[in-house]
N, C-alpha and C positions, 0 to 999 in steps of 0.2 A: 474880852478886852476891846474897848474903843478903837476905834481908829486913830485916835490922836496918842492913844498910849502905846498902840503896835507901832506906828510911825517913830515914837521916840525909842522906842524898843529897838528897832531897826537902825536908826541912825546914831545911836551913841554906843560907846565902848569898843570891844574889839570888833571891827569892821572886817578886817580879813577873815577871821573865823566866822562871823556872823554870814558873809557871803558865800562861805564854802558849805555851811549847813544849810542855808537856803537852797543852794545848787544841789547839794545832796538828795533832799526832801523834793525837788522837781524832778530829778533825772529818777529818783524811786517811784513817783506818781505816774511818769511816763512808761516806765518799764512795765509797772503793774497795770496799766491801760492797754497796752500792747498785749498782755497775756488774757486782754477781755475782761476786765474787773473794773469798776468803780469804787476805789480803794476809800475807807475811811480815815481820818487823819491819824488815828492811832496805827493803822495797817501800813500807811506811808511811813510813819515814824521808824515801825519796827523793819519795812525794809532800808529804810536810810541808816538805821542802827542808831536812833537817837531816842531820847524818852518822848513818850507822847505830849508830857508838859512842854518840853523845850519846843516841839513840832506846832502845839497851838499857838506857841508865842510869833511863829511866824505865818501860819494858816489858821485862823480861828474858827473856820469852817470849811468842808470841801468846796464850796462855790468860790471863796476866796483863793484857794489853790489853783482851779480850773479858770477862775479869771486871770491869774498869773501866768497860766499855761497858754491863754489866747495870746499874750504877749509875746510869746517865744516863736510863733507860729512860722516867721521867717527864720529861724533857727531849724526849726522840724523841718522845712523845705529846703534844707541844704542840699540834700542828694537830688532833688528834683531840678535844680538848676545845672548840674553836673550833666544832665540829659543834654542838654544843648549844646555841649561841647563837641557832640561826634553826631550831628546832625547829616544825612546825605540823602540827594534825591531831589526831585522835585518837591513843589511846595504841599501837595497833598500828602507825600510820604514822609514828609518833614513833619507834620502837623499830626499823621496818625502814630509815628514815632513818638510824639511828646505826649499824645492821649493815651496810648497803649502804657507808656513807661510810668505814668502819673496814676493811672488806674490800677495797675498792678501793685505799687507801693501803697496806695490808699486802702485797697481791698484787703494788702496783707495786714494793714495794722486799723481795720475800720471802725473798731471800738474807741481808738486812740482819736481817729480824726473826729468822728461823731463828736467825740467830747470835747474836741477843738471847738467845732460847729456850735455847737452848745454854749461854751463859754465866749464866743464872740457873739452869739445872740445875747446872751444874759448881759453884756457889756454895751450892746446896744440900748437895750431897754434902760440901762441904770443912767447913760447918758442922754435919753430921750427928751429931757426937759431942759436941758442945758443949751445956751445959744453956742451956734456952730464953731465959733470961734475957740470955745473952751473944751470941746470935745477932743479926746485923744482918738486916733483913726483905729477902726476896728479890724482892718484888714490890711495886707501887705501887698505887693506888687507882684509877687511871682509869676502868678498865673499869666498877667498881663506880657511878662518880659518873655515866658517860655512861648507864648503863641507868637510875639512880634519876631522872637528868633526863628521860628518854623516859617513864618510867611514873608520874613524880609525878601526872598527872592521874587516876589511879586511886585516889588517896587517899581521895577521898569515896565510893569504892563498897568499897574493902576495909579492912579492919583494918589496923593497923600492923604486926601479925606476918603478915598475909598478904601486905601489901605487901612487908615485906621479903623474905620467900620467894620471892616472884614476880621481884624485882629480883636475888636470889641464882641464881636458875634461869636466868635470862635470860643473865647473865653466863657461863654456862658453854656459851652455843650460839654465841659470835661470839669473835673474838681469834685470838692466834697459835695456840693449841692447835688448836682447831676447824680453823682454815685447813690444819694440818698433817694431822689427821685427815682432812678431806675428801678431801686429795690423796693421802697414802700408803695410808691404808686402804681408802677407797672408789674411789679413781682418778676423781673427778669434775674438771671443767674449771673454771675459777674461776669462770665465769658460774653453773654448776649447783651449785658449793661454796655460792655466795653465797645463790642462792636456796632450799638447802636450810636456811640458817642462818634466813634470814627465815622460814620455812615453820615451823621449830622454834619461833621466838619467838612468832610470832602464834598458835601452838597452846597455848605456855606461857598467854600472856595470856587467850586462850578458856577454857582450863580452870581457870583462876583464878578467873576471873568466874562461871562456871558453878558452881563449888563455893561460892563465897560468897553466890550468888543463891540455891541450892539451899533448898527448904523444910526447915527445922530439926525432927527428930523430936521427939515430946511425951516 
């Protein structure tokens, strides 16, 4: 099915029913990915209890399914934001809580999150030739929001620019990309990988504070 025919199908007729069917297919795909599978469209259709022919009307190939999944990244991250509601302690303890919680959830569903990352990268390549103004954002802001919530207590000790730089740096050491690097490049176990992410974040906090508190040259 061409893109234009697919769009015509999705935007005409019984919209409520089509929305429910689309959501059912996406939920089925997520559930199968959480089981460590990269399902075909017929497998997703079976899990969603619709016919393969119907599923292909919504997603003509697995790539289109995972591309849609990438747009749901923010929804998938809902549980991550709940972590910041119960943060306690100083900045180092707070960022450690964020990182350990994030790592635990992503390692528990590693196949799903690697699939999300693959879909995000595919989406980037699809838009690489488009003007910046025409591109759809490939990533959400959840990780930055979590890092900011964890490190906000340092706002009285760091300038706004210093705090922003620390938040940006902290966002580099947790999430799906560091998970992949610690597994595929470093060959670490999930426990060792998580400890390394935490150590890196704590080191960044200490470096930022040391820099901010260093005597200024005349």
